[in-house]
C-alpha positions as CSV (number, residue, x, y, z in Angstrom):
1,X,8.5,-31.8,-3.7
2,X,7.5,-28.2,-4.3
3,X,3.8,-27.7,-4.7
4,X,2.6,-26.2,-8.0
5,X,1.1,-22.7,-7.7
6,X,-2.1,-22.3,-9.6
7,X,-3.6,-19.2,-7.8
8,X,-2.1,-15.9,-6.9
9,X,-4.3,-13.6,-4.8
10,X,-3.3,-9.9,-4.3
11,X,-5.0,-7.8,-1.7
12,X,-3.8,-4.2,-1.9
13,X,-4.8,-2.0,1.1
14,X,-3.7,1.6,1.5
15,X,-1.0,3.9,2.8
16,X,0.9,2.1,5.6
17,X,4.6,1.7,6.0
18,X,6.4,-1.4,7.1
19,X,7.5,0.0,10.4
20,X,4.1,1.5,11.2
21,X,2.5,-1.9,10.9
22,X,5.1,-4.5,11.7
23,X,8.1,-2.5,13.1
24,X,7.5,-3.9,16.6
25,X,6.6,-7.4,15.5
26,X,8.7,-9.7,17.9
27,X,10.3,-11.9,15.2
28,X,13.2,-14.1,16.2
29,X,14.5,-14.2,12.7
30,X,17.6,-12.0,12.4
31,X,16.7,-11.1,8.8
32,X,13.5,-9.4,10.0
33,X,14.4,-5.7,9.8
34,X,12.1,-4.1,12.3
35,X,12.6,-1.7,15.2
36,X,13.3,-4.1,18.1
37,X,17.0,-4.4,17.3
38,X,19.6,-1.9,16.4
39,X,18.8,1.8,16.2
40,X,18.4,4.4,17.5
41,X,15.4,4.9,15.2
42,X,14.5,8.6,15.3
43,X,13.9,11.7,13.3
44,X,14.8,15.3,14.0
45,X,12.1,17.4,15.5
46,X,10.4,20.2,13.6
47,X,12.3,23.4,13.2
48,X,15.3,22.3,15.1
49,X,13.4,20.5,17.9
50,X,14.7,17.5,19.8
51,X,15.0,14.1,18.2
52,X,11.8,12.0,18.2
53,X,12.2,8.3,18.7
54,X,9.9,5.7,17.1
55,X,7.8,3.8,19.6
56,X,4.9,1.3,19.8
57,X,2.3,3.8,21.0
58,X,0.5,4.4,17.7
59,X,-3.3,4.3,17.3
60,X,-5.7,3.3,14.6
61,X,-6.7,7.0,14.4
62,X,-4.9,10.2,13.7
63,X,-5.9,13.9,13.8
64,X,-4.3,14.6,10.4
65,X,-4.0,12.6,7.3
66,X,-0.2,12.4,6.6
67,X,1.0,14.0,3.4
68,X,2.0,11.5,0.8
69,X,2.3,13.7,-2.3
70,X,5.5,13.5,-4.3
71,X,7.0,16.6,-2.7
72,X,6.1,15.4,0.7
73,X,7.7,12.0,0.1
74,X,10.8,13.6,-1.1
75,X,10.9,15.7,2.1
76,X,10.3,12.5,4.2
77,X,13.1,10.7,2.5
78,X,15.5,13.7,3.0
79,X,15.8,14.3,-0.7
80,X,15.3,18.0,-0.9
81,X,17.8,20.8,-1.7
82,X,19.8,18.7,-4.2
83,X,20.4,15.8,-1.8
84,X,20.6,12.5,-3.8
85,X,21.0,9.9,-1.0
86,X,17.9,9.2,1.1
87,X,18.1,9.4,4.9
88,X,14.4,9.0,5.9
89,X,14.9,11.9,8.3
90,X,12.0,14.1,7.2
91,X,8.9,12.4,8.5
92,X,8.3,14.6,11.6
93,X,9.0,17.7,9.6
94,X,6.5,16.6,6.9
95,X,3.7,15.7,9.3
96,X,4.1,18.9,11.3
97,X,4.1,21.0,8.1
98,X,0.9,19.2,7.0
99,X,-0.8,20.1,10.3
100,X,0.3,23.7,10.1
101,X,-0.9,24.1,6.6
102,X,2.6,24.6,5.3
103,X,2.7,21.8,2.7
104,X,2.5,24.2,-0.2
105,X,1.0,22.7,-3.3
106,X,3.4,22.3,-6.2
107,X,2.2,21.6,-9.8
108,X,3.6,20.4,-13.0
109,X,2.1,19.7,-16.4
110,X,0.5,22.0,-18.9
111,X,-1.5,24.1,-16.4
112,X,1.3,24.3,-13.8
113,X,2.3,28.0,-14.4
114,X,-1.3,29.2,-13.9
115,X,-1.9,27.0,-10.8
116,X,1.4,27.9,-9.2
117,X,0.6,31.6,-9.6
118,X,-2.9,31.2,-8.1
119,X,-1.5,29.2,-5.1
120,X,1.4,31.5,-4.1
121,X,1.2,32.2,-0.4
122,X,-2.0,30.2,0.1
123,X,-2.1,27.8,3.0
124,X,-3.0,24.2,2.3
125,X,-5.6,24.1,5.2
126,X,-8.2,26.6,6.4
127,X,-7.4,28.5,9.6
128,X,-10.0,26.5,11.5
129,X,-8.3,23.2,10.6
130,X,-4.7,24.0,11.5
131,X,-3.0,21.8,14.0
132,X,0.4,22.3,15.6
133,X,2.7,20.2,17.7
134,X,1.6,16.8,16.3
135,X,4.6,16.1,14.1
136,X,5.9,13.4,16.6
137,X,2.8,11.3,16.1
138,X,4.1,10.1,12.8
139,X,6.8,8.1,14.6
140,X,4.3,6.2,16.7
141,X,4.0,2.7,15.3
142,X,1.3,0.1,16.1
143,X,1.9,-2.5,18.8
144,X,1.3,-6.1,17.6
145,X,-1.8,-6.4,19.7
146,X,-3.4,-3.7,17.7
147,X,-2.8,-5.4,14.3
148,X,-3.7,-9.0,15.4
149,X,-4.5,-10.4,12.0
150,X,-1.4,-9.0,10.2
151,X,0.7,-10.0,13.2
152,X,-0.5,-13.6,13.1
153,X,0.1,-13.9,9.4
154,X,3.6,-12.4,9.8
155,X,4.4,-14.9,12.5
156,X,3.2,-17.9,10.5
157,X,4.2,-17.1,6.9
158,X,6.6,-14.9,4.9
159,X,7.2,-11.2,5.3
160,X,8.9,-9.2,2.5
161,X,11.3,-6.8,4.3
162,X,12.8,-5.0,1.3
163,X,9.8,-4.4,-0.9
164,X,9.5,-0.7,-1.7
165,X,6.8,1.5,-3.3
166,X,7.5,2.0,-7.0
167,X,6.9,5.8,-7.0
168,X,7.7,8.4,-4.4
169,X,4.2,9.7,-4.6
170,X,0.5,9.0,-4.0
171,X,-1.9,6.0,-4.4
172,X,-2.8,6.1,-8.1
173,X,0.8,6.1,-9.5
174,X,1.7,3.2,-7.2
175,X,-1.5,1.2,-8.0
176,X,-0.9,1.9,-11.7
177,X,2.5,0.4,-11.3
178,X,1.0,-2.6,-9.5
179,X,-1.2,-3.3,-12.5
180,X,0.8,-2.0,-15.5
181,X,4.4,-1.7,-14.4
182,X,4.3,2.1,-15.1
183,X,2.6,5.1,-13.6
184,X,2.3,6.6,-17.1
185,X,4.6,9.4,-16.1
186,X,2.7,10.6,-12.9
187,X,3.8,10.9,-9.3
188,X,0.6,12.2,-7.9
189,X,-3.1,11.3,-8.4
190,X,-4.3,12.2,-11.8
191,X,-7.9,11.1,-12.2
192,X,-8.3,10.0,-15.9
193,X,-8.3,6.9,-18.0
194,X,-5.1,4.9,-18.6
195,X,-4.4,2.8,-21.6
196,X,-1.2,1.0,-20.5
197,X,-1.0,-2.7,-20.9
198,X,-1.9,-4.4,-17.6
199,X,-1.1,-7.6,-15.9
200,X,-4.6,-8.7,-16.8
201,X,-4.1,-8.4,-20.5
202,X,-0.7,-10.2,-20.3
203,X,-2.3,-13.1,-18.5
204,X,-5.0,-13.4,-21.1
205,X,-2.3,-13.5,-23.8
206,X,-0.7,-16.6,-22.2
207,X,-4.0,-18.3,-21.5
208,X,-4.4,-17.5,-17.8
209,X,-7.6,-16.4,-16.1
210,X,-8.2,-13.4,-13.8
211,X,-10.8,-11.8,-11.6
212,X,-11.2,-8.4,-9.9
213,X,-13.1,-8.4,-6.6
214,X,-14.4,-5.0,-5.3
215,X,-17.1,-3.3,-3.3
216,X,-17.3,0.3,-4.5
217,X,-15.6,2.3,-7.2
218,X,-12.3,0.5,-7.8
219,X,-9.2,2.4,-8.8
220,X,-8.3,-0.4,-11.3
221,X,-11.4,0.7,-13.2
222,X,-9.2,3.6,-14.5
223,X,-7.7,1.2,-17.0
224,X,-10.2,1.7,-19.8
225,X,-9.3,-1.4,-21.8
226,X,-10.5,-3.6,-18.9
227,X,-14.0,-2.5,-19.8
228,X,-13.7,-4.1,-23.3
229,X,-16.5,-6.5,-24.4
230,X,-16.0,-9.9,-22.9
231,X,-14.1,-8.7,-19.8
232,X,-17.1,-7.7,-17.8
233,X,-17.4,-11.4,-16.7
234,X,-14.2,-11.0,-14.8
235,X,-15.5,-8.5,-12.3
236,X,-17.2,-9.7,-9.1
237,X,-18.3,-8.5,-5.7
238,X,-15.8,-9.1,-2.9
239,X,-18.4,-11.2,-1.1
240,X,-18.2,-13.7,-4.0
241,X,-14.5,-14.5,-3.4
242,X,-15.1,-17.1,-0.7
243,X,-17.7,-18.9,-2.8
244,X,-15.3,-19.0,-5.7
245,X,-12.7,-20.6,-3.5
246,X,-15.1,-23.1,-2.1
247,X,-16.5,-24.1,-5.5
248,X,-13.3,-24.2,-7.4
249,X,-13.9,-21.1,-9.5
250,X,-10.9,-19.2,-8.3
251,X,-8.9,-17.9,-11.3
252,X,-5.1,-18.0,-11.8
253,X,-4.9,-14.3,-10.6
254,X,-7.3,-12.5,-8.3
255,X,-7.0,-8.9,-7.4
256,X,-9.0,-7.7,-4.4
257,X,-9.6,-4.0,-4.1
258,X,-10.9,-2.7,-0.8
259,X,-13.6,-0.1,-0.3
260,X,-11.9,3.2,-0.4
261,X,-15.0,5.3,0.4
262,X,-14.6,7.1,-2.9
263,X,-16.3,10.5,-3.5
264,X,-18.2,9.0,-6.5
265,X,-20.0,5.7,-6.1
266,X,-19.9,3.8,-9.3
267,X,-20.0,0.0,-9.4
268,X,-19.1,-1.2,-12.9
269,X,-20.5,-4.4,-14.3
270,X,-21.8,-5.7,-11.0
271,X,-24.3,-3.9,-8.7
272,X,-22.9,-3.8,-5.1
273,X,-25.7,-3.8,-2.6
274,X,-25.4,-2.2,0.8
275,X,-24.7,1.1,2.3
276,X,-21.9,3.1,0.7
277,X,-19.3,4.6,2.9
278,X,-18.2,1.6,5.0
279,X,-14.6,1.7,3.9
280,X,-12.0,-1.0,4.8
281,X,-8.9,0.2,3.0
282,X,-7.0,1.3,6.2
283,X,-6.2,4.6,4.6
284,X,-5.4,7.1,7.4
285,X,-7.8,9.6,5.8
286,X,-10.6,7.1,6.7
287,X,-9.4,6.9,10.3
288,X,-9.4,10.6,11.5
289,X,-10.6,12.1,14.7
290,X,-10.7,15.8,15.7
291,X,-7.4,16.9,17.2
292,X,-9.1,17.6,20.5
293,X,-10.3,14.0,20.8
294,X,-7.0,12.3,19.8
295,X,-5.3,12.0,23.1
296,X,-8.3,10.3,24.8
297,X,-9.0,8.0,21.8
298,X,-8.5,4.3,22.2
299,X,-5.5,2.7,20.5
300,X,-7.9,0.4,18.5
301,X,-11.6,-0.1,18.0
302,X,-14.4,0.0,15.5
303,X,-13.7,1.7,12.3
304,X,-12.1,1.5,8.9
305,X,-8.8,0.1,10.2
306,X,-10.5,-2.7,12.0
307,X,-12.6,-3.5,9.0
308,X,-9.4,-3.7,6.9
309,X,-8.0,-6.3,9.3
310,X,-11.3,-8.2,9.1
311,X,-11.0,-8.1,5.3
312,X,-7.6,-9.7,5.5
313,X,-8.9,-12.4,7.8
314,X,-11.9,-13.1,5.6
315,X,-9.7,-13.6,2.5
316,X,-7.2,-15.8,4.4
317,X,-9.9,-17.9,6.1
318,X,-11.7,-18.4,2.8
319,X,-8.5,-19.9,1.4
320,X,-7.8,-21.9,4.5
321,X,-11.3,-23.5,4.4
322,X,-10.3,-25.3,1.2
323,X,-7.0,-27.1,1.8
324,X,-6.7,-28.2,-1.8
325,X,-6.8,-24.6,-3.0
326,X,-4.8,-23.3,-0.1
327,X,-1.9,-25.6,-0.9
328,X,-1.7,-24.3,-4.5
329,X,-2.1,-20.6,-3.7
330,X,-0.1,-17.6,-2.8
331,X,-1.8,-14.7,-1.0
332,X,0.0,-11.4,-1.1
333,X,-1.2,-8.7,1.3
334,X,0.3,-5.4,0.5
335,X,-0.2,-1.6,0.8
336,X,0.0,0.6,-2.3
337,X,2.4,3.1,-0.6
338,X,3.7,4.1,2.8
339,X,1.2,6.9,3.2
340,X,3.6,9.3,4.9
341,X,4.3,7.1,7.9
342,X,7.8,6.6,9.3
343,X,10.0,3.8,8.1
344,X,13.7,3.5,8.9
345,X,15.1,1.8,5.8
346,X,16.1,4.2,3.0
347,X,14.8,3.1,-0.5
348,X,17.2,2.1,-3.2
349,X,18.4,4.6,-5.8
350,X,19.4,4.0,-9.4
351,X,16.2,2.3,-10.2
352,X,15.6,2.0,-14.0
353,X,12.8,4.1,-15.5
354,X,9.9,2.0,-16.9
355,X,10.6,3.2,-20.4
356,X,8.6,5.2,-22.9
357,X,8.4,8.9,-23.6
358,X,7.3,11.1,-20.7
359,X,4.1,12.9,-21.3
360,X,3.1,15.4,-18.6
361,X,-0.7,15.8,-18.2
362,X,-2.6,18.9,-17.2
363,X,-1.6,18.7,-13.6
364,X,0.8,15.7,-13.3
365,X,4.5,15.7,-12.7
366,X,6.4,13.3,-14.8
367,X,8.5,10.6,-13.2
368,X,12.2,11.3,-13.8
369,X,13.9,10.3,-10.6
370,X,15.5,6.8,-10.6
371,X,14.4,5.8,-7.1
372,X,11.7,3.9,-5.3
373,X,9.9,5.1,-2.3
374,X,9.5,3.9,1.3
375,X,8.9,0.3,2.4
376,X,5.4,-1.0,2.6
377,X,4.0,-3.9,4.6
378,X,3.8,-7.2,2.6
379,X,3.0,-10.5,4.3
380,X,3.2,-13.4,1.9
381,X,1.0,-16.5,2.6
382,X,1.7,-19.8,0.9
383,X,2.4,-23.4,1.7
384,X,5.5,-23.9,-0.5
385,X,9.1,-24.5,0.6
386,X,10.7,-21.4,-1.1
387,X,9.1,-19.2,1.6
388,X,11.7,-20.5,4.0
389,X,14.5,-18.7,2.1
390,X,15.5,-15.2,3.1
391,X,17.3,-12.8,0.7
392,X,18.9,-9.4,1.2
393,X,18.4,-7.4,-2.0
394,X,16.0,-4.4,-2.3
395,X,12.9,-5.1,-4.4
396,X,10.7,-2.9,-6.4
397,X,8.9,-5.4,-8.5
398,X,6.2,-3.8,-10.7
399,X,3.2,-5.9,-11.8
400,X,4.1,-8.3,-9.0
401,X,2.6,-11.6,-10.0
402,X,4.4,-12.0,-13.3
403,X,7.6,-10.7,-14.8
404,X,6.6,-10.5,-18.5
405,X,5.1,-7.9,-20.7
406,X,6.5,-4.3,-21.1
407,X,10.3,-4.0,-21.6
408,X,10.4,-1.4,-18.9
409,X,8.8,-3.8,-16.5
410,X,11.4,-6.4,-17.2
411,X,14.2,-3.8,-16.7
412,X,12.9,-2.6,-13.4
413,X,12.2,-6.1,-12.1
414,X,15.6,-7.2,-13.1
415,X,17.2,-4.4,-11.1
416,X,15.2,-5.4,-8.1
417,X,16.9,-8.7,-7.5
418,X,15.1,-11.6,-5.7
419,X,12.2,-10.8,-3.5
420,X,13.2,-10.4,0.1
421,X,11.2,-12.2,2.8
422,X,11.6,-14.0,6.1
423,X,9.5,-16.9,7.1
424,X,9.1,-20.1,9.1
425,X,9.4,-23.5,7.5
426,X,6.9,-24.4,4.8
427,X,3.5,-25.7,6.0
428,X,0.6,-27.4,4.3
429,X,-2.1,-25.8,6.5
430,X,-2.3,-22.4,8.0
431,X,-3.3,-21.4,11.6
432,X,-6.8,-20.3,12.2
433,X,-7.0,-16.5,12.8
434,X,-8.3,-16.5,16.4
435,X,-7.8,-12.8,17.0
436,X,-10.2,-11.8,14.2
437,X,-11.7,-8.4,14.7
438,X,-15.3,-8.0,15.7
439,X,-17.9,-7.6,13.0
440,X,-18.0,-4.0,11.9
441,X,-21.0,-1.9,13.0
442,X,-23.2,-0.3,10.5
443,X,-22.7,3.3,11.7
444,X,-19.7,4.4,9.7
């Protein structure tokens, strides 16, 4: 008999593609669409250079944060110059251009004409920060031994292999889609308050409970209505998650936001003790080294990336420690977008718009293209039999835990088809994460 699901837990990390994290995962399941079968998986070199093949030689660190703006994603997907069918052939070009300072800023919205005029001919990096010849690094994916926690979960539970980012753009639009099934017309980060109906409000309407767990300024805080009187009791420190699981206080829906190392430290509702700056989001911008140090850098080690793996392990182990809760829970580990990293599967086109009139902001570019973006990593942990089923349709499912609410959300979810995942048979207990990263040091 299928177990009832009482708890859905979503942990949303940052900016990693499916192939970058699990492309070389040695799955024996033929439906697992990684890089160990088929191919060749490659991209053209920069400015007519030789083809660059994907390989398992990536590191936790990079010399340049990949460009993941809307314009950069369109270049990465091969959707420039009027092309309408994605090829995923522009990743090397995009990363090289970012290093050389050639990723020209492009603006939209009410102030666009003025900003475009001011930025004509201006490089995107200062002369002292320019880096060349690094474009091929974006094709270097991580070997399984350098993502031990994610690899263990992928081997033991489900992995969604056709779950694409909702917007070909940056973090905020995609996180907004996660919570509200719309980016409110934006494709790039537009720091402001948002008033779209969220999954949290929909759950309240049907009598279900929710919590947000966080350590520093959470992006979900941008949804102003979540500050309303009476909702402050739903916000908790991340460290309280394990105690809530142990004591039976876990709500129907838990959203866990990592520490992004934000420029402004604001902790709404609950004071978060400790030293700010210890991020664990796995954002590549939190895992940079000088270009001169990259070649000698170890493939893995202390830092934000390892702390992110440790966060995944801590959440999983907290659930596993209470078998009664574990057997009635689904843990979804996801990344908000691909972050500019290579992935070989082109996203679907013809995706319905979320509905509503487009309202460009001061700097934002309105969403008009009917397409999703590149694949993201998405292990799915649960103890229920349906995880043993594999499907083949592309999925871009906004507001993931529930398909009710905005008409636009229902339209987009309906176009997505069934979620796609590969998995072993159902199990009522999970494996212990033995390859758990070491405790993070307190020096950055």
